[in-house]
N, C-alpha and C positions, 0 to 999 in steps of 0.2 A: 335312173341317175345315181351316179357314184358322188358321195360327200367326202371332202378330205376336210378332216379337223385337226387342229393343234392338239397334242397329247400333252396334258399337264405333268410335270415334273415333280419330283419331292420337294421342290421349293414352294412353301405354302405361299409365298409372297407373289408368285408369279402369274400373271394372267395376260394373254395377248391383248393388246389395245381394244378397245370395245368398237371402234370403227372399223375393225377387221371381221367383224359378225357377218353371218350369212344373211342374203335377203331372201332367201328361201331355202329351208324354214326360217322365217324372220327372226333374227336375234341370235340364232344358234352360234356359238363361239368356240367353245373348247369341249374336251371331253377327258374323262379320267380324274386322276388324283385322288382325294378322298374327302370325307366329310368332317375334319377335324375343326375344331371351334376357331382355331386361327385362319386356316384356309377360308372357311366361311365368313368371317369377320372382314376379311381382306377383300373377298368378292363383294360383300355389300358396300364396302368403302370405294370400290371401283365401279358401282352402277352395275353390278352382275349377281346373278342367282342361281341356285342349282333346281334343276326341275327334270325330272325323268320318271319313266313308268316301269312297271316289273318287266324284267327280261332285257331292259335296255342298259347300255353303260351309263357311268354318271355324266350328266350332260350340264352345262353351264351356258347362261343366256345373257344377253342385253339387248332387248328388242329396239327396235328403230323409233318406235313410239312408246311412250310410258304414260300411263293413267296416274295423275297425280291430283293433289289439291292443297292449296295454303290452309294450314291448320287454323280451324276457326270459321273457316267459310263452309261449312257444312249446310246443305239446304234441308229445311224441315217444312214439309208440307203443311197446309192446314189440317189435314185429316191426321197426321202423324203428331202434330200438335195437341189436338183433342185425345189421341190415345194416350200420349205422355202423361197428359194431366190427369187423365182417370186410372190408367193401369197401377198395378200394385207391385210390380216387379222392382227389385233391387239389383244394383250394379257395383261390381267391385273391381280392384286391380290386384293381379298376381296372387289371387287366392288358391287356385288350382290350376297351374299352368298345363300339367300332364292330362288332366281330364279334358281340359279345353282342346288340347292338340289331338288327342285320341278320338274326341266328338268330331272334329274336323275331317279326320282320316274314314269315318263311315262311310259306306255307300249312300248315294242319294238317288232319287226318283229319277234323275236327269241324267246320271251315270252310274254306271255299274262298277267302274273301276276307279281307284284313288292313285294319286301321284304321291301320297303322304305315306311312304312305305315305311317299314319298321326301321329301316336305317336313318331315314329323315327323321322319323319321331325321336329316336335316341339322341341324334346329333343336336336337334333343337332343344331337348331336355337339357343336353349339356350347356347351350349356349344360355339357356335360362338360368342355370345354376351358376354361370360365370357372370350374370347380369346384363347379358346381350339381348335376351329375347324376353319378352313379356306378353301377358294376356289380360283382356278384360273379360269379365264373366258376368252373366245375367241370370238371376235367381227368381224362382217363383214358389213361394211357400217352401223355401229352403232346397229346392231342386234346381241343379243347372239345366237351364233350357236354352242357353245362346251364348255366343260368345266369338273372340277372335284372337289371333295371336300374330307376332311379327318381331322384327329385329329393328331395335334402335341404334342408329348411328349418328351420335351428336344431336342434333336439332333436328334430324329427319327420322320418321318412323315408316319402316318398310313392312306394310300389311302382308301377311302370306295368306291366311285363310279365315273363313268366318263359318259359323253353325248357325242354325234356327231350328229349334225343336218345338218352338211356341210362335205364334203370329207376332211378326215385327221384332222378335227377339235380337235378330243379328243387326237389325238396323238401329236397334236401341244400343248395342255395343258399339256401333261404328260412330253414331253421334256423340256418345259418352267420350269414346278416345278422343274424338276431335276437339270437343271442348277441352276436356283433362289435358290434353298435349299443349293446346295452346296457353292455358293458364300457366303451365311451367315452362313458358318460353318455346316450346316446340314451333317449327316453321313450316314443314313440310310432311304431308302424308303420302306416301308411294304405295300405290295400289297395284302396280307392275302392269296387269292387262285390264283395258275396259271391258264392262259389262253393263246391260242395261240397269240394272240393280243399282251399280255404283253411280253410273250417269244419273240416275234420278237424285241420288243423294248429293249431286253437285261436282262430282269428280271429272276433270277434264283431261283431254290428251294432249302431251307436248312432245316435242321431239327428244330424240335422246341426247342430243348435244345441249339441249336446253335443260334436261334433267341433269346431266353431268355437271353442268355449270352452278345449277342449284346444289347439288350435292357437294360440290368443293366448297361453296361458302358456308355450309351448315355442319359438315361431318366432323369437323374438330372442334365446334363451339359447345358451350354446356348449357344443361337445362338447369332449372333452378332446382335446388335440392328437394328430395322427398318424392319425385315424380312416380316412381316406380316402388315406393313402399307399399306395403299392403294396405289398402284403405277402401272405404264406399266412397262412390263418386254420384253425383246426381247431375241431371240435365236442365239446363236454362232453355225455356221456349220464349221468353220475352225478346 
């Protein structure tokens, strides 16, 4: 089957309307362009994200369904509450973004390849330097054992990837992000694609139209100052 996709121009602000995305593969919208900071930010502000594998052209997506959560609505199971109350790991914000994204890019037992290619890593490190991308880190005895990273668009946080090198460390990062973002007036956590892991944490699926409406309501709104300052954060289980 031949797929015809719009080719992005040099105009970093232009993307096709998201309702023009393909149904198969679901959400594929455009190809080409570049991974400049301005283009990526404009993509997220439009409900679009880059996602491609080695050997593929640069592809842009806006799936018909979006995995999201209202900030603060994360589900903490009884067993997870017991784990949180007993564990000795510490959690921080923006202490080592590059280490987090490189850890997320490492091969995993369930997949031998990664979509977080070198050019993606450099692009998101640039986003971080300009204050658009952020990381949550989980530490055990001073060693980085888990975390996540994503892009903040106003009061919406678009999660990109997470990693875990110790039991439950990625869950700790996600729960901490959720509570921390809520405390600074964040509204929406965007997880892009639903997984069993995210569903157990309370992430639900909404239509692209509903997601875009929520994004329009939050992308120009401000968080309380200090949300992304380097800092330790804790998890509340009450």
